[in-house]
N, C-alpha and C positions, 0 to 999 in steps of 0.2 A: 933595206925599202926595197922590199919585190915589185914587182908589175903585178897584177891581180886580175882575174877575169871570172866573173860573176855573173850567173846564168840567171834570168828574170823570167818569169811567167809570160808569154805575149798579152795578157790582159792588165799587167802591171801598168798602172797610172803617171804620169809623170813624177808626181809629188814622191810615191812609192821608188820609181826608180831614183830622186836624188835623195832619199833618206838611204837608199842601199850605198850609191857611192860615198856618201859623205861617212857612212859608219867605217867603211873600207878604208877610208882616208884618215879617220881618225884612229885607225887602228895600227897605222903605221906603212900605208901601201906608197911606194913612186909615183904609180899612175894606176888609173883604174877604170877598165873595161868591162861594157856590159853587151850581155849576147843571152836572145831569147832563147828559152828551154829549148823550142821544138828545133830549132836551128845547131846546136848544140848535140841532141840525140840524132838525129839525121847526120850528122858529123862521126860522132862514135859507134853509130850504126853502120858505115860505111856509106850512104846513100849517094849516089853521083849528082851533089846538089848544084855543081857549076857546069852540067850539062844545060841544053833548051829543052830540056824533056823535065815534064812533071813527077814529082814523087812523095808519095804522101806517109809523114808518119805520124801515129799515135803514140804518145808520152805519157804512159798513167801513172803519176807519182805518187807522193805520200794525200799535198792537198790539193793540187790538182789535178785535173786529165788536159794535155795540151794536144791539138788537133790541127795541122799543119798542111798544107800543100808546098813545097819549093819546088824551084827553078831558076836558073843562072845566078847562084848566090843570092838570092832572094827567096822572101816569102812572100806566096800571091796571096795566099787565105791563111788567115789561122783566128784559132777560139781556143777562148780555155773555158771551162765549167769546172765548178770547185766540187769535183767529185774525184776521191783520189782512197788509196787503202785505208788511211786516217777513216774515211765517211766511211769503207767498208767494214773494219773492225765495229765503228759504231752502230750500226744496223745489226749487223749479228750479238749486239750487245742488249741491245734495247728487243730485239725480235726473242733472246732466250727470256729475256725478264718478263715479255708479256706474254709466253707460251708458257714456260714450267716456275714463274715466281723464285729464279733464280738469279744472282745479281752477279756478273763476273768480271773480273779485271781486263785491263785490254789489253794487256798481254797474253790472257787466255783467250781472247777474243783471235788476237793473231796467230796463237797457236792453231786454234780449228781452223781458222782460214787458210792455212799453210797445208793443214796435213789433209784437209776433207773438203775445201774451199772447192766450189764448182759455179761456173755460170750458165750453166745449164742443168734443167733436172734430171736423174738418173734414170736409166731405162724401167727400171725396176720398183721404183719409186721410195727408195730406201735409202739404194748404194751403200759407201763404206761408213762405220761408226766410227765415234771415239768416246771416251769416258770425261766430263770434265768435272773440276770441282769450282766452286761459289760458293757464296751467301744465302742462305733459304731467308726470304722477303715475310715470310710468314713468323718464323718463329726466330729467325735470329740470328740461327746456329749454321754451323758449314755442312755442306751437302754436295754427293757428286750425282752426275744423272749421265745419260748414253745420251749422245747427240748424232743424228743421220746426216747425211749428204745432202738429202733432200729439204732439210731443216734448214741445211746455210743455203743452199740453192736459194730455196722460198726466201731468206732474210736477202741474201745477194741482188734479186731481181728488179729493183728500183736503181739503185746505182750502175748496174748493166746496163739496162734502159736508158738510162742517163746518157754513158758512153756510147751507145749506139746510136741514138740520136743525137750525139754533136758529131760522130763519122758522117752522118747521111747526110745533115746539113751543110757540112763540107764538101762533100759529092755534088749536089744540089748547087754550091754557090764557085765551085771549080770553070773555069774557062772551056769549051769543049775541046780544046786540042789538048789540053793535060791533063783532061778527065780521059782523052783516049790511051794516054800513057801510063793512066793508072790501072785502067783495065789492062795491059799485060803486064806492068811491074808489081800490082798489088799493092796491099798497105803494109807499112810496118811497123810493129808493135814494140815498145821499149818502155823502160820503166818496172818496179818493182811489180805491179798491179800487174803486168804483160802474163807475168807466172801462176795468173789464176786458171787453174784449169780448165780449158772449154771455152775459154773467151774466144782465140781466135777462131775455133769452131760456129761460134754466135756468131759473131762478125762477120763471118765468110758465109754463113747461110742467109744472113740477115739483107746483105748487101750485094750477093754474087760475086765477088773479089777477090783473089787471090789473097791470104791474111799469111803474113810469117811474123814470126817474133827474132828479134835482132839474139846476136850468137851470146850475149851477155848482158843481159836488158838493165839490170841494176845498175853497170857501169856506163853506160851508153851517153849519159850525160855528162859526168866525169870525163871521160875519155875523149871526148868533143871539146871542151872546155881545155883541157891540156892541149890537144894539138893545135889550139887557137894560141894559145900563151905560149908555145914554144917557137909559132912563129908569126909572128903578129903582123905582120908585113904580107905575108902572103893572104893573110883572111880578115884583112881591116876594113874586106866590103862587107862581111857577116855580122860587124859588130853594131849595137846599137847607141 
């Protein structure tokens, strides 16, 4: 019967947390601990969350984006917005459908996002290109089209804007002393969404702050949870 640490979005309700706790218990866990996702991401990214200075982490996962300011092993401010990698795939599918009458599958949309996805419009208004296959909605037969980086950047404009707004709201709500620390340290991006090309540049331009991507953004949350489960006594203060 193992001990289990599970990450939950910072916006998860008490009912949702109880459901997660109960599911893990039913699966055979001896004891279940919950940790907020931005806390686990900050730990996995190596941020000095135990120090009396402010650190800001933006964790862009599959379903949600978590924006948090942390200090002294606690979360000073956190906000969870339901925008992530899945929403990005969805807007690409809708955009291609609307502009070319081609229906893409989720895997194809994700492949396009990884290959030529960008948070900013390319300088030549076209950028890289890729050929994708899907089903023609006019006559129902398979068809291949050429998609440009500019098209994908245009389709991703809305989710990128939502992430930028969430970060700006967090900065507005941060106490002045901790805001001064963030000016020096900058913002740390984690999660698979942090790999979207030029997202760090867009955030840097819109906030005027340094923005860096964690060394292994995909595994920050897992690494942070692992560190907690290995030393529960040391990290008990960060659990919820």
